[in-house]
C-alpha positions in Angstrom: 29.9 5.3 5.6 27.5 2.4 5.2 24.6 1.2 3.0 21.1 0.6 4.6 19.0 -2.3 3.3 15.6 -3.8 3.7 15.4 -7.6 3.3 12.2 -9.6 3.1 12.1 -13.4 3.1 9.2 -15.8 2.6 9.5 -19.6 2.7 8.0 -22.7 4.1 8.5 -22.8 7.9 11.4 -24.9 9.1 14.4 -24.9 11.5 17.4 -22.7 10.8 16.0 -20.0 8.5 17.0 -17.0 10.7 20.4 -18.6 11.4 21.1 -19.0 7.7 20.1 -15.5 6.7 21.8 -13.7 9.5 24.9 -15.8 9.0 25.0 -14.6 5.4 24.7 -11.0 6.5 27.3 -11.4 9.2 29.7 -12.8 6.5 29.2 -9.5 4.6 30.0 -7.4 7.6 26.3 -6.6 8.0 24.7 -5.1 11.2 21.0 -5.8 11.8 19.2 -2.7 13.0 15.6 -4.1 12.9 14.3 -7.6 12.9 10.7 -9.0 12.7 9.5 -12.5 11.9 6.3 -14.5 11.9 5.5 -18.2 11.5 2.0 -18.7 10.2 0.3 -21.8 11.8 -2.3 -21.7 9.1 -0.2 -21.6 5.9 3.0 -23.0 7.5 4.9 -20.2 5.9 7.7 -18.2 7.5 8.0 -14.4 7.1 11.1 -12.4 7.9 11.8 -8.7 7.5 15.3 -7.3 8.4 16.8 -3.9 8.2 20.6 -3.9 8.2 23.6 -1.9 7.2 26.7 -3.1 5.3 30.0 -1.5 4.4 29.6 1.3 1.8 31.2 -0.7 -1.0 28.6 -3.5 -0.7 26.2 -3.7 -3.7 22.8 -5.3 -4.1 24.3 -7.9 -6.4 26.8 -8.9 -3.6 24.0 -9.3 -1.1 21.7 -11.1 -3.5 24.5 -13.4 -4.6 25.3 -14.4 -1.0 21.7 -15.1 -0.2 21.3 -17.2 -3.4 23.7 -19.7 -1.8 21.2 -20.5 1.0 17.8 -19.6 -0.6 17.3 -22.9 -2.5 17.8 -25.0 0.7 14.7 -23.3 2.2 12.8 -22.5 -1.0 13.1 -18.8 -0.1 11.5 -15.9 -2.0 13.8 -13.0 -1.3 13.3 -9.3 -1.8 16.0 -6.7 -1.3 15.8 -2.9 -1.5 17.8 0.1 -0.3 16.2 1.9 2.7 16.5 5.2 0.8 14.6 3.9 -2.2 11.3 5.8 -2.7 8.4 4.0 -4.4 7.3 5.6 -7.6 3.6 6.3 -6.8 0.6 7.5 -8.9 -2.4 8.7 -6.9 -5.8 8.4 -8.4 -8.8 10.5 -7.4 -12.3 11.5 -8.3 -13.8 14.5 -6.3 -13.3 13.8 -2.6 -10.1 15.6 -1.4 -9.5 14.3 2.1 -7.3 11.3 1.3 -5.3 13.1 -1.4 -4.8 16.1 0.9 -3.4 13.9 3.7 -1.1 12.0 1.3 0.3 15.2 -0.2 0.8 16.8 3.1 2.6 13.8 4.6 4.7 13.4 1.6 5.7 17.1 1.6 6.5 16.7 5.4 8.8 13.8 4.6 6.5 11.3 6.4 5.9 9.0 3.4 8.8 7.2 1.7 7.3 7.6 -1.8 8.0 9.6 -4.9 4.7 10.9 -6.2 5.1 10.9 -9.9 1.6 12.3 -10.7 -2.0 12.5 -9.7 -4.7 11.2 -12.1 -8.4 11.7 -11.9 -11.6 10.9 -13.8 -12.7 14.5 -12.8 -10.5 17.6 -12.8 -11.8 19.0 -9.5 -8.6 18.2 -7.6 -6.2 19.5 -10.2 -5.6 22.8 -8.1 -4.7 20.8 -5.0 -2.3 18.5 -6.9 -0.6 21.4 -8.7 -0.4 23.5 -5.5 1.9 20.7 -4.1 3.9 20.7 -7.3 2.5 17.5 -8.9 1.3 17.0 -12.5 -2.4 16.2 -12.8 -3.6 13.9 -15.5 -7.3 14.1 -16.4 -8.6 10.8 -17.6 -12.4 11.1 -17.9 -14.4 7.9 -17.9 -17.9 7.0 -19.2 -19.4 3.6 -19.7 -18.6 3.9 -23.4 -15.0 5.1 -23.0 -13.9 2.9 -20.1 -11.6 0.7 -22.2 -9.9 3.7 -23.8 -9.5 5.3 -20.5 -7.9 2.3 -19.0 -5.6 2.1 -22.0 -4.5 5.7 -21.3 -4.0 4.8 -17.7 -1.9 1.8 -18.6 0.3 4.0 -20.9 0.7 6.5 -18.1 1.8 3.8 -15.7 4.4 2.6 -18.1 5.6 6.1 -19.1 6.0 7.2 -15.5 7.5 3.8 -14.4 4.8 3.6 -11.7 5.5 1.0 -8.9 2.4 1.7 -6.8 -1.1 3.1 -7.5 -3.1 4.6 -4.7 -6.8 4.9 -5.1 -7.5 7.9 -2.9 -11.3 7.7 -3.0 -11.2 7.0 -6.8 -14.8 6.2 -7.5 -14.3 3.9 -10.5 -14.0 0.1 -10.6 -10.9 -1.2 -12.4 -11.5 -4.0 -14.9 -10.4 -7.6 -14.1 -7.7 -7.4 -16.8 -6.2 -4.2 -15.3 -6.4 -5.7 -11.8 -4.6 -8.8 -12.9 -1.9 -6.7 -14.6 -1.3 -4.5 -11.6 -1.7 -7.2 -8.9 -0.1 -6.3 -5.6 0.6 -2.7 -6.8 -2.8 -1.0 -6.2 -4.1 0.1 -2.8 -7.6 1.2 -2.2 -9.4 2.7 0.8 -12.9 1.5 1.6 -15.5 2.2 4.3 -15.6 -1.5 5.1 -16.9 -1.1 8.7 -20.2 -0.3 7.0 -20.8 -3.7 5.3 -24.6 -3.3 5.5 -24.6 0.0 3.8 -23.5 -0.4 0.2 -24.0 2.0 -2.6 -24.3 5.7 -2.4 -24.1 7.8 0.9 -23.1 5.0 3.3 -22.6 7.4 6.1 -26.1 8.7 5.7 -27.4 5.1 5.9 -25.3 4.4 8.9 -26.6 7.5 10.7 -30.2 6.5 9.9 -29.5 3.1 11.5 -27.8 4.5 14.6 -24.5 2.7 14.3 -21.9 3.2 17.0 -18.7 2.5 15.0 -17.6 3.7 11.6 -14.3 2.9 10.0 -12.2 2.2 7.0 -10.0 -0.5 5.5 -7.0 -0.2 3.2 -6.6 -3.2 1.0 -4.9 -4.4 -2.2 -7.2 -4.3 -5.2 -8.2 -7.5 -6.9 -10.9 -8.4 -9.5 -13.1 -9.4 -6.5 -14.6 -6.0 -5.6 -13.5 -4.8 -2.1 -12.3 -8.3 -1.2 -8.5 -7.9 -1.7 -6.0 -8.6 1.0 -6.3 -6.2 3.9 -3.4 -4.0 5.0 -4.8 -1.7 7.7 -8.1 -0.9 9.4 -9.3 1.5 12.0 -12.5 2.7 13.6 -14.1 5.8 15.2 -16.9 5.7 17.7 -20.1 7.7 17.0 -23.4 8.2 18.8 -26.9 9.5 18.6 -25.8 13.1 19.4 -23.9 13.4 16.2 -25.3 14.7 12.9 -24.6 13.2 9.5 -21.9 15.8 8.9 -20.1 14.5 12.0 -20.3 11.0 10.7 -18.8 12.1 7.4 -16.1 14.1 9.1 -15.1 11.2 11.4 -15.2 8.7 8.6 -13.0 10.8 6.3 -10.5 11.3 9.1 -10.2 7.6 9.6 -10.0 6.9 5.8 -7.2 9.3 5.3 -5.1 8.1 8.2 -5.6 4.4 7.4 -4.7 4.9 3.7 -1.6 6.9 4.6 -0.4 4.2 7.0 -1.0 1.5 4.4 1.0 3.4 1.8 3.9 3.9 4.1 4.0 0.3 5.2 3.9 -0.9 1.6 6.7 1.4 0.6 8.8 0.4 3.5 8.4 -3.3 2.6 6.4 -4.1 5.7 3.6 -5.9 4.0 4.1 -9.6 3.0 1.5 -11.8 1.3 0.2 -14.9 3.1 -2.3 -16.3 0.6 -5.3 -14.0 0.6 -4.1 -12.4 3.8 -1.2 -10.1 4.7 1.5 -10.1 7.3 2.2 -6.5 8.3 5.3 -5.7 10.2 4.2 -2.3 11.4 
């Protein structure tokens, strides 16, 4: 029997980092099963993600204690989690079902390492879909006048459910700057960012009218700067003049759902590390 771990290290780039970390793991009887690293020429930061196994009796405190002996020498920021840990996730929705449906299906198929602790929506349209998959649905209606109260309810829900990750699965409300700051690094949004010229309502209709050839989507962390948070994943689909608006919408929704699901999986697996306003993604 053995324990499986995910270790992430971020620190200023220098010589000997990998040697120091792997030496610690070897001293614990660890066996590295996956290793990825990146040295950023822009920020001069070093990023390392390791998956490794240790003898069954090894605890997180043992590993963290051993790493603490070398971390100060390199000014390391260290994160350790068991491979089997599932991220407690709240999915937030409005009326569009495609992203929620994909997340729920992949979760039920064992393809997402998350624990869905609930689905919340400012409309109740998707309650039947959430409950069909066995998840509680929390209706939190929002108007301009009730936004502060609604966000207070959401904050309470996050605390009560011990939520570690919030996924905005086409949730069509803007989070306040205060809530964005409180949940920094814990909220992932999906956005049709390959349509930068087509803001506002019905972006696919606008794109169709202009004859664009590529549509796409971007999954990113939410910040108080609307749709400008660090990017996790992007993808595109080609379209042409033969396709109707409905085809644009269908292709766009397929891309959105797939991109969001990948971003959620990579976050939960500890594959996303922050490099300033950018991300390093060990996919």
